[in-house]
N, C-alpha and C positions, 0 to 999 in steps of 0.2 A: 656224798663225798665227805670224808672226815675233815674236821676243822683243825688247823694247827693250834697248838697250845701256846699262844703268844705270851700268856702270863708266865708260863714256865720258862720260856726262852728268855724273857726280859729279866727274870729274877734268879736265874740259875746260878749266876756267879756268886750272889750273896748266899744262896743255899749251900753251894759247894764249899765256900769258905767256912760256913758254920760247921759243915761236916768235918772239915780239916781239924777242928779244935774240939769236936764233941764225940760222936758215937764211934765205936770201934768194933763192928760186927762183920762177920763173914757174909758175903752176898749169897743168898739162896733164892730159889723160886718154888712155886707150888708144884707138887708132883701131879702128873696126869697119867691115866691108865691107857697104855697102848698095847697092841697085840705083840706077842713075843717074837723076837728075831735074835739069832745068835750073833752077838757082837764080840769083838776082841776084848781080852782082859785089860782093864785099865791099869796102865803103867805110864810113868812120866819120866822125861829127861829134861835137862835144863838148856834153854837157849841163852847163851851169854857170849855172843860174838864180840871180839875186840872192837872198840870204837862205837858200838851201838849205845844209845842213851837209855836203854831199858833192858831188862832181863826177865824171863818168866819160865815156867815149866809147861811143856806141851807133851802130847801123847807120843809114845814110841812108835805107834802105827801111823804116824804122820811124818812129813818131811818139811824142811824149810827151804824156800826158793826165793830168790830176789824177784821183786815185782817188776814187770816190764809191760804191763797190759795197757797203761794209759799214757806213758811218756816215752819219747824216743831215746832218751839217755838216762841211764841209771844214776848218773851223778847229780841229776836234778833233785832226786828224792832218794838219797843213799840209805835211808833207814826204813824204806817200805819193803815189806816181805809178804809172802804167801805161806800159810800153813796148809799143806796139801794132804788130803785124805784120798789116796788113789782108789781104795776099795769102795769108797762111797761116791766117787766122782765129784768131790766137793773141795772147796777151798775157803779158808778164812783169810780175807784180804786185810792186812794190817797196814795202815798208813800212819805216819808220824810227822808232826810239825813242831818246830821249836818256836814257842811263843816269843814274839818280838823279832823273829827272823823274817825271811822273805821266801815266798814260793810262787810258782806259776799258778794263776787262777784263770778260769774260763770267764771271759767277759762278752756279753751279748752286744753285737754291733747294731746300728740303726737298721741295717738290712735284714736282721734276724739271725745271721750267722754268729758263730762264737770264735773268739781269738784268744790266744794266750797273753796274759798280762801279768807282769811281776807286781806282787802286792805284799803288804805287811801281814804277818800272821797275828792278827788281833784275836784275843781270846773270845770275846763275845761274838765276833764274826764266825769263828770256827764252830762255836756252839750252834749258832743259827744254821750254818751250812750242814751240820750233822742232822739237825731236825729236818731241814729241807730235803736232804737225801733220803731220810727215812720216809717222809710223807709223800715222796714221789710214787710210793706204792699204794697210796690211799684209794686209787680207783679200784684195785682188785682186793685190797684188804678190807675185811669187815670189822676188824678191831685192831687198834694199836695200843699196846700197854707200855708205859715207860716207868721204870723203877729207879729211884736213887740208890746208889751203891756206896759203901764205905768198907774197904777191905782191911784185914789185919796189918797190911803194910802201909796203911794210911794213904791209900790211893782212892780217889773218889770219882764218880762219874754217873752215867745213865745207861741202863740196859733197856733195849727195845725188843718186844716180842710182838710179831705181826701174825694175824690169823687170816687165812685165805690163800688163794693160788698166787702167791707173791714170789718174786725172784729171790728174796732173802727174808727169812722169817725171824732171824736173830741177829741183832746188831748192838753195838755198844760204843761208848767213848769214855776215855779216862783222862784226867788232867790234875795237875797241882795248881792250876790257874796262873802260875808265874813263869814256868819254863817249858813244861811238857804238855803235849796234846796228842793222844793216840786214839785212833778209831779202828774198830774191827767189824767185819760183816761176813756172814757165812753165805756162800753161794754154791749152787750145784749146776753142773754142766748138763742139765736136762730140762725139759719143759716143766715149769712149776705145776705141781699137783699136790695139794695139801694132804690128801689122804695117803698117797703112796710115800710121801716124804716125812710124814709125821713121826714114825719110829726113829728114823735116822736123825731128824732134827732134834728129837728129845734126847737121843744118845749124845750127839755132839754138843748140845746145849750144856750138858754137864761138863764136857771138856772145856767149853768156853768159860764157864764159871771157874774152873781150875786155873786156866790161863789168867783170868782177871784177879783171882785171889792170891796168885803167886807173883804177879807182876811187881817189879820194883824199878824205880827211877835210879839212874846213875848220875854222875856229875852233870850239871846243866851245861848246855852248849852256849857258845858266844851268841849274843842276841843279834849281832849284825849280819849273820849269814846262816847258811844251812837250810835244810828242808823245813 
């Protein structure tokens, strides 16, 4: 079983703050050789819905849908969306939390069950949660690579690439450490199989990079409320 990178988690806020005042490069990843499949031509349009605290470019062969998978009421998380790729039976789940605001969190009870509890959106806690969600896959993953990112729009974060028959091979989170925290994860509605999903994962990973590199924060939200 892979070990959690506790050092990275504990020092990430310092590293991210350093990135905010230093490097200014586009996030890229190593190219890999996969067998050829006919994919749609890459074209992008802009997601810039009124009231949302972020904007980005996404593929024209995808659609945006409000997320309702994990919560009963959309008002609890008004800025959570799914980027849906119907031809690939896949989705990028986008979650957003306002640092300093409050959200529902799952808390384990003494009996082992989980209940919803209102908690503060603390930056370090959300970083730890992002790592914990990624490393839930470590039983089936034979490697987990994490890469620091800094985009042309001065957005920083971590990109995770997992190898193996995992539910999600590509994940990331982005933050300015003060107001905004956004997480994305690509899932497919099929039984995970690394070999069969490899070409599609590689294709959509490039789209994820485009989303990351074009993402911009809007005006910060009030710290006393919101998702």
